[in-house]
N, C-alpha and C positions, 0 to 999 in steps of 0.2 A: 548664838549668832544667827542660826537658821530661823528661829522664831522672829527675830528682829527683821530679817529679810522678808519673811512672809507678811508681817504686819505692814512693812513699807509698801509692798506691791499691792496688798489688799486695798489700801487707800485709793488706788487708781481703779482696781478691778470692780469694786462694789458699785460706785457711781456709774461706771460704764454699763454694768449689767442692767441696772434699773433704767438707765437712759435708753438703752436699746429697746427694752420692753415698752416704755412710754412712747418713744418715737415711732415704733412700728404699729402701734394700735390704730392711730388715724389712717395710716397707709393701708392697713387691712380693711378698714371701713370703706375707704375709697375704692379698693380693688374688688370688694365683694360683689357690687352690682355689675361688674364687668365680666363675671363668670368664674368658673372653677380655675381655669388656667392662670389668669392674672393673679387671683388670690393665692394660689399655690406658689407662684413665683415669689410673691412678697413674703410668704411664710417661710419658704426655703431660705431666702436671703437673710431673714431675721435669725434663723437658727445657725446659719453660717457665721453671722456676726457674733452670736453668743459663743460659738466655738472658738473663733479667732480671739475673742476677749480673754480666753484662758491663756493665751500666749503672754498676757500681761503678768501672770503669776508663774510663768515658766513651764506650763503644762505641755507634755509631749503626747502625741497620739500615734498609735500603731493600729493599722487596719489590715486585716487579713481576710480574704475570701477563699476558704477551702473549697467552696462551692459557689458558683455564680448562678443564682436563680434565673429562670426565663422571665422576660418582660411580657406584659399584656395578658397575664393569667393571674387568678386569685392566689394569694399566699396567706399562710398563717405563720407569723413571726413569733417564736416562743423565746423569751429572753429572761435571764435572771435580772434582778432589780437591786441596784446598790444606791442610787441617789436620784434626785429630781433631774439631774443632768443626763440621765440615760435617754430621756425623750428627745432633746435636741440632737444628740448623737445619732439616734435611730432615724430621725426625720431627715437629716442631711445625708448621712452615709447611704441610706436606703431610699433616697428621694425618688429614684426612677421607678420604684415599686409602690408609690403612693401609700405610705403607712398611715393607718388610722388607729386610734387608741380607745381602750376601755378605761374610763377614769371615774373616780369618785365624784359625786355631784358637787361637793364643796369647791372643787377646782373650777367649776363653771361660773364662778362669781368673783368679782373684785380684783382679779389679778390682771394687770394690763397686758394686752396682746394674747396671753395664754388662754384666759377664759374665753375670749372672743373666738379664738381659733378652735377650741374644743367644741364650742356651740355651733360653729358654722362650716367646719371643714370635714364632716363625715364621721367624726368620733362619736362615742356614746358616753353619757353620764349616767352612772347607776347609784342607787341608794344601797349601800352595803348592809344596812339594817333591814332591808326588805328583799328577801331572797326571791320571792315570786316576781317582783318588778325587775330585779336584776337579770334573772334568766330570760324573761320576756324581751327586755331591752337588748340583751346580748344576741338573742336569736334574730331580732330584726336587724341589728347591726351587721351580723354575719351575712344575712341574705343580701343586704345592700352591698357589702364588700364583694360578695360573690358575683353579683350582677354587673358591677362596675369594674371588675378585675383590679380591685384595690387589695392592699395587704392589711389584714387584721392583726394587730399587735397585742400580745397578752403577756403579763408578768404573773406566772402561776404561783409564785410565792405569796402573793396577796398583799405584801408590804415590802418596804425596803430593808435590805440586809445592811444595817448601818455600820457593821464591823467587817463587811466583805464576805462573811461566811454564809453560804447559801442555806436557806431553809427548804424544807420539803415542799414539793409542788402540790398544790391543791388540784383536784381533777375536774371539778364541775365546769369551770369556764372554758377550758381547752376542749373538753369533750363536747360541750354545746357548740363551739365554733366548728369542730370537725364534722358534726352531724349536719350542720347547715351549709357547710362548704365542702361537700364530699370530693370534689375534684381538685381542691387546693393542695399545693405542696406545703408540707409542714417543715419549716426551717428553724432549727435552733440557733440562737445567738448567744455567745458568751461575752459578757462585759466584765472587765476587771479594772479596778483602780479608781472608778468614779466615786466610790464611797469616801475615799481619802479627801476629795475636794471639799466635802461638806462635813468633815470630821469634827470641826469646831463651829459648825453652823455659820460659816463664812467669816468668823472673827477669831483668827485670820483664816484666809484660804492658804493651805500649805503650799509652799513654793516648790517647783521642780518635780511634780509628780508625773507619772505616766499612766495613761488610760489606754487599755487594749480592747479592741472590738474585733471579734472573730465570727464570721458567718460559717456555720458548719453544714455538712451534708444533710440532705432532707431525711426525715423519719417517715417511713412508708406506712400508711394506715392499713395496707393490705398485709403487712408483716406483723404489725403491732396494733392491737385493738383494745378499746376500753382503757382501763387504768394502766395496762402495759404500755400503751402509747405515751401516756404522761410520764411514766417511769423512765422510758427510753429517752425522751427529751431531756429529762433531769439528768440522767446518766451521762448523756453526750456533753452537756454543758459542764457538769462537774469534772469530767475527764479533761476537758479543755482547760479548765481553771486549775487543775491539779488538786481538787478538793475531794475528800472522802465522802462516801454516802452518808447522809444524815443518820444519826443514831435512832434506832427504833424506840418507840414509846415503851416505858417499862410496863410489864404485865401486872395486872391487878389480881392478886390471889385472894381467895375467900378464906376467912379465918375458920 
């Protein structure tokens, strides 16, 4: 019965999802020449519509600020990554902090509204097969966020945890951001439940799921440095999600 309900409401959800992306693409194009403020207003409104659309499939949202970051200063937002919908959640909930993203270059093409926003709103597109290009691009991105008091968002797992179980954090990207944004507060964000929304690749979208978004207290670079900083961010998010530390890689013994 639950599957039948999910399929019934998915019939409404999916056309609305694509309709929102298609409708806001020309609106973004019109807003872009007017400057950053009008373009951001249109983009924020689009992401609010994407979130409201989840009400179609009975999705509930819980937002908690265990810490409220200051406005008008650069931030590094460190989040676990469960689905493509993590991005609209972060954009809308953290909108006052101007979140910008590190994204793979493939997303910069062919996707209505999303590709346009990634190319024109201060995010950075990287080639994950070219480490030198990626690091250089992230450094320039970080400097830009630092100068403009924007928030640099990073998903240190490097890919989505499609079953909701966090992977170990990779160090390079976050450490690059922290070097280029030495005054930025580093804010962990724990996202839970968004993986279930795409569990079946939208066919169907499961009905009645809950997504939890928790902003955690900052991790101090003066207290944690290098890889210890990355590990502390990972630990804080795992603790919030109630997940154990990722198992260590098995040791390789010589015969």
